C-alpha positions in Angstrom: -0.2 0.0 0.0 1.1 3.0 -0.7 1.4 6.4 1.6 -1.1 8.3 -0.5 -3.6 4.8 -0.4 -5.7 6.3 2.7 -6.3 9.8 1.2 -7.2 8.2 -2.2 -9.6 5.9 -0.7 -11.5 8.5 1.3 -11.6 11.1 -1.7 -13.2 8.2 -3.5 -15.3 6.9 -0.8 -18.7 8.3 0.8 -16.5 11.1 2.7 -15.3 12.3 -0.7 -18.8 12.0 -2.2 -20.2 14.1 0.5 -17.2 16.5 0.5 -18.0 16.9 -3.2 -22.0 17.5 -2.7 -21.7 20.1 0.0 -18.7 22.1 -1.6 -20.8 25.3 -2.6 -22.0 25.2 1.0 -18.8 24.9 2.6 -17.3 27.5 0.5 -20.5 29.8 1.2 -19.9 29.2 5.3 -16.0 29.7 5.2 -16.3 32.8 2.6 -15.7 35.4 5.7 -13.3 33.3 7.5 -11.0 32.9 4.1 -11.5 36.6 3.1 -10.2 37.8 6.7 -7.2 35.4 6.7 -6.5 36.7 2.7 -6.9 40.4 4.4 -4.5 39.6 7.1 -1.9 38.1 5.1 -2.1 40.9 2.2 -0.9 39.4 -0.5 0.9 41.3 -3.2 1.1 41.1 -7.0 4.3 38.8 -7.8 4.5 37.2 -4.4 3.5 33.5 -4.3 1.2 31.5 -2.0 1.0 28.1 -0.9 -2.3 26.9 -0.6 -2.3 23.7 2.1 -5.3 21.3 2.6 -7.6 24.5 1.9 -11.4 22.5 1.3 -11.9 22.6 -2.5 -9.5 25.3 -3.7 -11.9 28.5 -3.4 -9.4 30.1 -1.9 -6.3 29.6 -4.3 -8.7 30.8 -7.2 
């Protein structure tokens, strides 16, 4: 078994399906927090940002 096997099984299983089903709702619920974090970080043009494990990627976009 590879080190990534459990996350792959999680993402492809019922938990991953639930996450995908509620993605829009979760993004909407977390929008204020995400906006506050991005305001605090104050990324500037030309800087690089690493988004690690932040849900469905809304903050990345």
